[in-house]
Each structure stands twice: as structure tokens, then as C-alpha cells.
C-alpha positions in Angstrom: 68.9 96.1 124.4 66.4 93.7 122.9 64.5 94.3 119.7 61.1 92.9 118.8 59.4 91.7 115.6 55.9 90.5 114.7 55.6 87.3 112.6 52.5 86.0 110.9 52.0 82.5 109.4 52.8 82.5 105.7 50.5 81.2 102.9 46.7 81.3 102.3 44.1 80.6 104.8 43.2 82.1 108.1 45.9 84.5 109.5 47.4 83.2 112.7 47.6 85.5 115.7 50.8 87.6 115.6 53.7 86.2 117.5 56.0 88.4 119.4 59.6 87.3 119.0 62.2 88.7 121.4 65.8 88.4 120.2 69.0 89.7 121.9 70.8 92.4 120.0 74.5 92.1 119.1 75.7 93.7 122.3 74.6 90.7 124.3 76.8 88.5 122.2 79.9 90.5 123.2 79.8 89.5 126.8 79.6 91.0 130.2 81.9 94.0 129.4 79.6 95.1 126.5 76.6 94.8 128.8 78.2 97.1 131.3 79.1 99.6 128.6 75.8 99.5 126.9 73.9 100.2 130.1 76.5 102.5 131.7 73.9 105.2 132.4 71.9 102.7 134.5 75.2 101.6 136.2 76.0 105.2 137.3 72.4 105.8 138.4 72.5 102.7 140.7 76.0 103.7 142.0 74.7 107.1 142.9 71.6 105.6 144.6 73.9 103.3 146.6 76.0 106.2 147.9 72.8 108.2 148.8 71.2 105.4 150.7 74.3 104.4 152.5 74.8 107.8 154.2 71.3 109.0 154.3 70.1 109.9 157.9 73.6 109.6 159.3 75.1 112.4 161.5 78.6 112.1 160.1 77.7 111.3 156.5 80.6 110.6 154.1 83.0 111.1 157.0 82.4 107.4 157.8 84.4 106.6 154.7 87.6 108.0 156.3 86.7 107.1 159.9 86.3 103.4 159.4 89.9 102.7 158.1 91.2 105.3 160.5 89.6 103.6 163.6 90.8 100.2 162.3 94.3 101.6 161.9 94.3 103.0 165.4 93.3 99.6 166.8 95.9 97.7 164.7 98.5 100.3 165.8 97.8 99.6 169.5 97.6 95.8 169.2 100.3 95.0 166.6 102.5 98.1 166.8 102.5 98.9 170.6 101.7 95.6 172.3 103.2 93.1 169.8 105.9 95.5 168.7 105.8 94.4 165.0 108.1 96.4 162.6 106.7 98.9 160.1 109.7 99.5 157.8 110.5 102.8 159.4 107.1 104.3 158.7 104.7 105.3 161.6 102.6 102.3 162.3 99.4 104.3 162.0 100.2 105.2 158.4 101.5 101.7 157.7 98.3 100.1 158.8 96.0 102.8 157.3 97.5 102.4 153.8 96.7 98.7 153.7 93.3 99.2 155.3 92.4 101.6 152.5 93.2 99.0 149.9 91.5 96.3 151.9 88.4 98.4 152.2 88.3 98.8 148.4 88.6 95.0 147.9 86.3 93.8 150.7 83.7 96.5 149.9 83.4 95.4 146.3 83.3 91.7 147.2 80.7 92.1 150.0 78.4 94.6 148.3 78.5 92.9 144.9 77.8 89.5 146.4 74.6 90.7 148.1 73.5 93.2 145.4 71.2 90.9 143.5 69.3 89.7 146.6 69.0 93.3 147.8 67.5 94.4 144.4 65.2 91.4 144.0 62.2 93.5 143.3 63.9 95.3 140.4 65.1 92.0 138.9 61.7 90.4 139.0 60.0 93.3 137.3 62.3 94.9 134.7 64.7 93.3 132.2 68.3 94.6 131.9 71.7 92.9 132.0 71.9 91.8 135.6 75.7 92.3 135.7 74.9 96.1 135.9 73.8 95.6 139.6 77.1 94.1 141.0 79.1 96.3 138.6 77.5 99.4 140.1 79.2 98.9 143.4 82.6 99.5 141.9 82.3 103.3 141.4 81.0 103.8 144.9 83.9 101.7 146.4 86.4 103.6 144.2 85.1 106.9 145.6 85.4 105.6 149.2 89.0 104.6 148.4 89.8 108.1 146.9 88.5 109.7 150.1 90.6 107.4 152.3 93.6 108.1 150.0 93.2 111.8 150.4 93.2 111.4 154.2 96.3 109.1 154.0 98.2 111.7 152.0 97.3 114.3 154.7 98.6 112.0 157.4 101.8 111.4 155.5 102.4 115.1 155.2 101.6 115.6 158.9 104.1 112.9 159.9 106.8 114.0 157.4 106.7 110.9 155.3 108.2 111.7 151.9 106.4 111.6 148.6 107.9 109.9 145.5 107.1 109.3 141.8 106.3 105.6 142.7 103.0 107.0 144.0 101.8 107.1 140.4 101.6 103.3 140.5 99.1 103.3 143.3 96.0 103.6 141.0 97.3 100.5 139.1 97.5 98.4 142.3 94.0 99.7 143.4 92.6 98.8 139.9 94.0 95.3 140.3 92.4 94.9 143.7 89.1 96.2 142.3 89.2 93.8 139.3 89.9 90.8 141.6 87.1 91.8 143.9 84.7 92.3 141.0 85.4 88.8 139.7 84.8 87.3 143.1 81.8 89.5 143.6 80.2 88.2 140.4 80.6 84.7 141.6 79.2 85.5 145.0 76.2 87.4 143.6 75.3 84.6 141.2 75.5 81.9 143.9 73.8 83.9 146.6 70.6 84.1 144.5 70.2 80.4 144.7 72.2 79.5 147.9 71.5 82.0 150.7 74.2 80.3 152.7 76.7 82.5 150.9 75.6 85.5 152.9 76.6 83.7 156.1 79.8 82.2 154.7 81.1 85.4 153.1 81.7 87.5 156.3 83.6 84.7 157.9 85.7 84.2 154.8 86.5 87.9 154.5 87.5 88.0 158.2 89.9 85.1 157.7 91.3 86.6 154.5 91.9 89.9 156.4 94.3 88.2 158.8 95.8 86.1 156.0 96.8 89.3 154.2 99.4 91.9 155.1 97.0 94.5 156.5 97.9 94.9 160.1 101.5 93.6 159.7 104.2 93.3 157.1 104.7 90.2 154.9 108.3 90.2 156.1 107.3 89.0 159.5 105.9 85.8 158.0 108.3 82.9 158.6 110.5 82.2 155.6 109.4 78.6 155.3 105.8 79.7 154.9 106.4 82.9 152.8 106.0 81.3 149.4 102.7 79.8 150.4 101.7 83.1 151.9 102.4 84.9 148.6 99.9 82.6 146.8 97.2 84.6 148.4 96.6 87.1 145.5 95.5 89.9 147.8 98.8 89.8 149.6 101.1 91.0 146.8 98.6 93.6 145.6 98.3 95.1 149.1 102.1 95.1 149.6 102.5 96.7 146.2 100.0 99.4 147.1 101.8 100.1 150.3 105.2 100.0 148.6 104.2 102.5 146.0 102.8 104.9 148.6 105.2 104.6 151.4 108.4 103.4 149.7 108.5 100.0 151.5 109.8 96.8 150.0 108.0 95.6 146.9 106.6 92.0 146.8 108.5 89.4 144.7 107.9 89.8 141.0 106.6 86.2 140.6 104.0 86.8 143.3 102.7 89.9 141.5 102.4 88.1 138.2 100.7 85.2 139.9 98.2 87.7 141.5 97.5 89.4 138.2 97.0 86.0 136.5 94.6 85.0 139.3 92.8 88.3 138.9 92.2 87.7 135.2 91.0 84.1 135.9 88.7 85.4 138.6 87.2 87.9 136.2 86.8 85.3 133.4 85.3 82.7 135.8 83.0 85.3 137.4 81.7 86.4 134.0 81.1 82.8 132.9 79.4 81.8 136.1 77.2 84.9 136.1 76.1 84.6 132.5 75.5 80.9 133.0 73.1 81.5 135.9 71.7 84.8 134.8 68.6 83.5 133.0 67.2 81.9 136.2 67.7 84.9 138.5 64.2 86.2 138.2 62.7 82.7 138.7 64.5 81.8 141.9 65.2 85.2 143.6 
């Protein structure tokens, strides 16, 4: 929140016209997190608007939140489970694929929507001042709600197929939070770059598609050849998805070192995303 002061020229003689000085308040010096907290009401308003616009004038409405990962899981089950015959650690392949798709939907939804959020709200940015990070930040609550709906459907499928529940499920929100944090860091970078370089909107879908198949969504990480597995775990999305699946389904946990590497990458992505965003933020209104 900026504050204003009027300054006049000191000393005798003609009084100079008043000068309006706009200074940032202390919250702006605390970084991106303080901006999001200070303008949290605006963030929730934009998140609600996003949900309303996304499902307005649709026949199925919010049912699409559950249908999208379910349809993807059915396709993966037929291709990888039935045709390719890949293992699923004793869990029905539909549930095995659906669990990872729910986590992937949370990650990819935040990255994709956050990256394009500034361009889609160009009119708002050009007319009104507020911390621009609120716009990409507002996609996180909506994506979290989508994940919660998909998780509820997953638990119903698990109960239907007789898959047991365990205390390890309490760790699922932590894995989901790590995926969301990693996605937000990447989304901030994508949003800042897309304002100036519109090529990002063409590169991003291809990159996300490649990352989907480079992550254990439709298959288990155990099927990756041993000689390539260490390199495979360097993908930070891989251990986070496998950890989410392990906590919900009781499958094997990823190696501890890969989890720590993924969490370190997540923190670096958040720090780099905040730095890049704040570095380019002042020019958004001029070039958007």
C-alpha cells in the first residue's frame, strides 16, 4: 500500500507548485510473501473469479475437475496397464494412475495458469496499481480446490476397490504443498517472462507435455532402467509425485536423497521466481 505526501519548496519567494511524492510502504520492503499477505483479500477475490469464469456456461460445471484426471487415468490404464502390461505395485492401475494425475494436475495447473495470468489480466495491470504477484498467486487456491475434489474422488475409488487406508495418508498434504510451491516458483518465472516474450506461451505446453512423460505419472519410477534412475530422480517432480502416491497407496517411497534434492530445488525455484518477478515487475505495465 503506497502512501502520499505533498512537498513545497522551502524558503521565501514564490511558492512552488505542490509535488506529489509516492513512496512504497514498509510491506513492499519485506518481499513477495508480504505482498501476497498484505493484499490477501484481492488474492481471494481473483481466485474466486477464476473459478467462476472457468466453469461458467458449462453443462457439467465443477464435475470437470474430477472428470479430467479420471479420463486421463482410464487412457493410461488401457495403454500402459493393459497393452504395455506395466506393473502398479499391486494396486489397481486405474487408482495408481489417477493418484499421480491428481498431483500432476495440481502442479501443471499452477504453472500453466500462473504463467499466462499477467497477459490475461493486462487491462487490470495497465489501469490499477497493486503488487502484481497477487495475480499469479491467485491461481494457487483454485488449483488446490481442484486437487481436493480429485482427492475426494480418489478416496472413493480406493474404498470401492478395497484399497486400504493408513496413517501415511496424513503426509499427502505435505507432498501436495511441495508440488504447489515448486509450481508457483516456476509460474512466477513464466509469468514475468511471458509479459515481454510471448514465445513462452508456445513453449510452455510443449515443455509440460515432455515433463509429463519424464515423470512417474502413467508408470512407476521402478520401471526406469537402473543405469538411468539416478538421473531420472534429478527431475524434482518425480520424487514429489512418487511420495504423494506412496503416502496414499502405500507403494515404495522415493530415495531420501532425491526428496531432499527436490525440496532444495523447490526452495531455489521460489527464491529465483520471486527475484525474477520483482526484478521485472516495474516494467509490466509499460510492455504488456
